[in-house]
C-alpha positions in Angstrom: 45.7 -14.6 -41.9 44.9 -13.5 -45.3 41.4 -14.2 -46.8 43.0 -16.4 -49.4 44.5 -18.7 -46.8 41.0 -19.7 -45.4 39.3 -22.7 -46.8 35.6 -22.9 -47.4 33.9 -23.7 -44.1 36.9 -23.2 -41.9 37.2 -20.7 -39.1 40.2 -18.9 -37.6 41.1 -19.7 -34.0 39.6 -16.8 -32.1 38.2 -18.7 -29.1 37.5 -16.7 -25.9 37.7 -13.2 -27.3 34.8 -10.8 -27.2 35.1 -10.4 -30.9 34.8 -14.1 -31.5 31.7 -14.3 -29.3 30.0 -11.5 -31.1 30.9 -12.9 -34.5 29.9 -16.5 -33.6 26.6 -15.2 -32.0 27.5 -16.6 -28.6 27.5 -13.2 -26.7 24.4 -14.3 -24.7 26.2 -17.5 -23.6 29.2 -15.5 -22.6 27.2 -13.1 -20.5 25.4 -16.0 -18.8 28.7 -17.7 -18.0 30.2 -14.5 -16.6 27.1 -13.8 -14.4 27.1 -17.4 -13.1 30.8 -17.0 -12.2 30.1 -13.7 -10.4 27.1 -15.2 -8.4 29.1 -18.2 -7.4 31.9 -16.0 -6.1 29.3 -13.9 -4.2 27.6 -16.9 -2.7 31.0 -18.1 -1.4 31.9 -14.8 0.1 28.5 -14.1 1.7 28.7 -16.6 4.6 32.3 -15.6 5.4 31.3 -11.9 5.5 28.3 -12.6 7.7 30.4 -14.6 10.1 33.0 -11.9 10.3 30.4 -9.2 11.0 28.8 -11.4 13.7 32.1 -12.0 15.4 33.0 -8.3 15.3 29.6 -7.4 16.8 30.3 -9.8 19.6 33.7 -8.3 20.3 32.3 -4.8 20.4 29.4 -5.9 22.7 31.9 -7.6 25.0 34.0 -4.5 25.2 31.0 -2.4 26.2 30.1 -4.8 28.9 33.6 -4.8 30.3 33.7 -1.0 30.2 30.5 -1.0 32.2 31.9 -3.4 34.8 35.2 -1.6 35.3 33.8 1.9 35.7 35.6 3.6 38.5 33.4 4.7 41.3 34.2 8.0 43.0 35.0 7.2 46.6 34.1 10.7 47.8 30.5 11.5 48.5 29.1 14.0 46.1 25.7 15.6 46.5 23.8 16.4 43.4 20.9 18.6 44.5 18.6 19.5 41.8 15.8 22.0 42.6 12.4 20.8 41.5 11.0 22.3 38.3 8.8 25.3 39.0 5.1 24.6 38.8 3.6 26.3 35.7 0.6 28.2 36.6 -1.7 29.5 33.9 -4.2 28.5 31.5 -4.1 25.6 29.2 -3.5 27.9 26.2 -0.3 29.3 27.9 0.9 25.8 28.6 0.4 24.7 25.0 2.1 27.8 23.7 5.1 27.2 26.0 5.3 23.6 24.8 5.2 24.6 21.1 7.8 27.4 21.7 10.1 25.0 23.4 9.9 22.5 20.5 11.0 25.1 17.9 10.6 24.0 14.3 8.8 20.8 15.4 6.3 22.9 17.2 5.7 25.0 14.1 5.3 21.9 12.0 2.8 20.5 14.5 0.8 23.8 14.4 0.8 23.7 10.6 -0.2 20.1 10.5 -3.0 20.8 13.0 -4.3 23.6 10.9 -4.2 21.4 7.8 -6.0 18.5 9.4 -8.7 20.9 10.8 -9.2 22.4 7.3 -9.3 19.0 5.7 -11.8 17.7 8.3 -14.1 20.7 7.7 -14.0 20.0 3.9 -14.6 16.4 4.5 -17.6 17.2 6.7 -19.1 19.4 4.0 -18.5 16.7 1.4 -20.2 14.2 3.7 -23.3 16.4 4.1 -23.5 16.9 0.3 -23.2 13.1 -0.3 -25.9 12.5 2.4 -28.3 14.9 0.7 -27.7 13.2 -2.7 -28.2 9.8 -1.1 -31.5 11.0 0.5 -32.8 12.4 -2.8 -31.8 9.1 -4.6 -33.7 7.1 -2.0 -36.8 9.2 -2.3 -36.7 9.0 -6.1 -36.2 5.3 -6.0 -39.2 5.0 -3.6 -41.3 7.1 -5.9 -40.3 4.9 -8.9 -41.1 1.8 -6.8 -44.6 3.1 -6.1 -45.2 3.8 -9.8 -44.1 0.3 -10.7 -46.3 -1.2 -8.0 -49.4 0.7 -9.3 -48.6 -0.2 -12.9 -48.2 -3.9 -11.9 -51.5 -3.8 -10.0 -53.3 -2.4 -13.0 -51.8 -5.0 -15.2 -52.8 -7.7 -12.8 -56.4 -6.4 -12.9 -56.3 -6.4 -16.7 -55.0 -10.0 -16.7 -57.8 -11.1 -14.4 -60.3 -9.5 -16.7 -58.8 -11.3 -19.7 -58.9 -14.6 -17.8 -62.5 -14.1 -17.0 -63.3 -13.2 -20.6 -61.4 -16.3 -21.9 -63.3 -18.5 -19.4 -66.6 -17.0 -20.5 -65.7 -17.6 -24.2 -64.7 -21.2 -23.4 -68.0 -21.8 -21.7 -69.9 -20.2 -24.5 -68.0 -22.3 -27.1 -68.5 -25.6 -25.2 -72.2 -24.9 -24.7 -72.6 -24.2 -28.5 -70.7 -27.3 -29.4 -72.9 -29.5 -27.1 -76.1 -28.3 -28.6 
């Protein structure tokens, strides 16, 4: 369409294309519509998928149960003699060493973690002692300050009582002078 063919206020028919949505400013509406369609499809497929998975799990479980029921038992007597594990004699340290050596990498990791926790606990203990000392000094300072405040208040109370007595004496003096 040539630009001269368009009349004022008319639009070409570009409905449904991405270009028309962008040009018309309806891109957000198109995205909303596409997301709504996708979520509707997903919500329709979700129950079907769940039902298929549950039925498949039931079939697998039933197969396992049947396999356990139909295991063939050996009709001949077989003896499985296992000698008892030898008693470990030794100190606790030897037993712990053997346990860690049998575990391999996990034993090494346990040893490293044990050392780390031991070190962190000792640091935490030192921090606790420092904090306790700071707390004790804070308590003693606050008690000293409280004693100072109490003595200051008692002296102010004594001054107030003196002022009250003087004001009462002045009142009596004034009333006696006025009466005479």
